[in-house]
Structure formats: C-alpha cells, structure tokens
C-alpha positions in Angstrom: 1.4 -9.5 -0.4 3.7 -7.2 -2.4 8.1 -6.3 -2.0 9.0 -3.3 -2.6 12.2 -1.8 -2.5 13.0 2.2 -1.8 15.3 2.7 -4.8 15.4 0.9 -7.9 19.9 1.9 -8.4 20.2 0.2 -5.0 19.8 -3.1 -6.9 22.3 -3.8 -8.8 25.1 -2.4 -7.1 28.6 -3.6 -7.9 30.2 -4.6 -4.8 27.4 -6.0 -2.5 26.9 -9.6 -2.1 24.2 -11.3 -4.8 21.0 -10.2 -3.9 18.4 -13.5 -4.6 16.3 -13.4 -7.9 13.2 -11.8 -6.4 15.1 -8.8 -6.1 16.1 -9.4 -10.1 13.3 -10.6 -10.9 12.2 -6.3 -10.1 15.1 -4.7 -11.6 14.5 -6.4 -14.3 10.9 -5.2 -15.2 11.9 -2.2 -13.4 9.9 -2.5 -10.6 9.2 -0.9 -7.3 6.5 -3.1 -6.1 6.4 -7.6 -6.7 3.1 -8.7 -5.9 3.4 -11.8 -4.2 1.4 -14.7 -2.1 1.6 -15.0 1.1 3.9 -18.1 0.8 6.7 -16.4 -1.5 6.0 -13.8 0.9 7.4 -15.6 3.8 9.8 -17.1 2.4 11.6 -13.6 1.5 11.4 -13.4 5.4 12.6 -16.2 6.4 15.3 -15.9 4.1 14.2 -19.2 2.5 14.9 -19.4 -1.3 11.4 -19.1 -3.3 10.2 -21.1 -6.6 11.9 -20.1 -9.9 9.7 -18.1 -12.2 7.7 -19.5 -14.8 8.5 -18.1 -18.4 
C-alpha cells in the first residue's frame, strides 16, 4: 500500500492543524509517496494514530 500527497510544500504550511506522524515522515524524507503496510493504511484512513516509526 502507499500514501501519496499532491505537493510537498503543502505538508508544512504554518497556521494549519498539526499533521500526523506519517505526514512529518514524508516531509522529512522529501518524498511524496510512503510505502506502508495494510494495517497502517487502514489506520490512516480511519483517522487512528499509527505506530511510532523505528529508528
């Protein structure tokens, strides 16, 4: 599964509500697509928090 965003510049707009961790990860990696497992994909669509990424 993959999550995509239309424009990286839209991820860090000031004055908007706080973005989920997966959005920050996409911005940090400067990638518009993030490959995720099915469970994380379903959590994102349901608005549930996802697991903290490992380092």
